[in-house]
C-alpha positions, 0 to 999 in steps of 0.5 A: 756496199758491204754484204756480210752474213756473219756480222753482228752479235753471234756465236758459232753453233755446229749442228746436224739437220738430218738424222735417224734413230730406231724410231724409224730405220736407224740402228741407234736409239735416240739417246745413243744418237744424242750421245754420239753428237754431244761427245763429238762437239755438236751443239744441236741435232734434228731428228728426222725419222721417216714419216714420224714427227718427233720432238725429243725435248728431254735431251735438251740442256744448256749446251745441247739443243734438239730441233723437232723434225720429220722426213716425208717422201713420195715416189714415182715409178715410171720412171722410178724417181723418189722425192724426199723432204725434211721438215725441221720445226720452227715452232712459231705457230700461234696455236701450237696444236696446229702443228705436228705433235711429238710421235705423230705419224704423218701419211704420205700421198700416192704419186699423182704427179709433181703436185704430190711432192709439192704437197709435202713441202706445203704441208711441212711449211703450213705446220710451222716447219722449214723444208729441205729438199733432200739428196736429189742424186741419190733419188735419181732425179734430173733437174727437170724432175724438180725444177718446178718445186717451190717453197723449200728454204734449202737443198741438201748440197752434201749428204754424208750418208749417201756419199759413204754408201754409194757416192751419191752425196754431192749435189752442188751442180743442181744447186748452181742450176737453181741459183743461175735461174734466180732461185734464192735457196740455201745449201745444207750439208747433212749426215742423214745418218742411219748408223755410226758409219754414216754419222759425223761427216756433214754439218752446218755451222750456224751464226746465231745469238744463242743456242735456242730453237728460235735463234738457230732456226731464224739464222738458218732461214736467213742464211747465216750459216755455212756447211762443211765436211771439214774446213772452217770459214771464219769470215766471208763478205762482199765489200766494195766490189770484192769478195773475201773469205778467211778460213782454216788451212786449205789447198784451194779456195773457189769463188763460184759465180755465174758461168765464167765469172768464177775464180780459183785460188790454189796453194803452191808447192804443197802448202796451204792458204787461209784467205783469198780475195776476188774482184767481181765483174759487176755482172754476177747474179751471186757468188759463193765460196768453196774451201777445200782442204788437203783431204778433199773435205769442203766448206761451202758458203751460202750464196751472196746474191748480187742482183 
């Protein structure tokens, strides 16, 4: 058996799925945000301003793609909890007028229980978007606060803005808790940048045939991507009971599986490694990989589901 999320025709495209501009509470204008990412080698960007759906298609060219999006929220004040959900536009509705329109303000509900947060996810999906559940640590959430939420395709496992501002950006423990329960949800790294200091530190690398909205969003939905704050992943697959990864030079490669079935491979004597293999037991529900460089920056694969 061979499971390879990156097989077939494709190229790597680098993108940010969570960004803010002066259209909401960002410091930079949309044009300035686009310039920041284009100058640093990003291929695509989703503007996700608060409660305002935007499709800044005027910035599209053959080498750079804008994906429309929005960030919605609802708060519980007893105890204080915040639920934020990003929607990125698939644009596949047969009736385009049935989706959100450029510069449309989207009202958010008042808190009436967890169904208020589920409403946001369902609304985004209904309007032709992929939903991402955002920064649960920053939002002061416990697993039980959102365990029953459904139908989001990904969770933010690393939010650079939250990491820089108050050390609340890493959310892989929650991700594994969902995966252990059989939830098939992808993990994304984002910037959530509101200013230049919180831009450029978390991204996704998408393996897709071309730089188009349909191609990128389809690859994201299928899990044909990895997330990173630094390292690169070149190959990642399960074949004949063994998981294999090849990456840029790192000090450690961690195979994360179900409980004690994981395995860590470390470089010796201050050197680096660029690949590793791990024999699976056959009892794992999933396996994913973390590649950590000498600075602590990480590349996170998506899980390969084994059961």
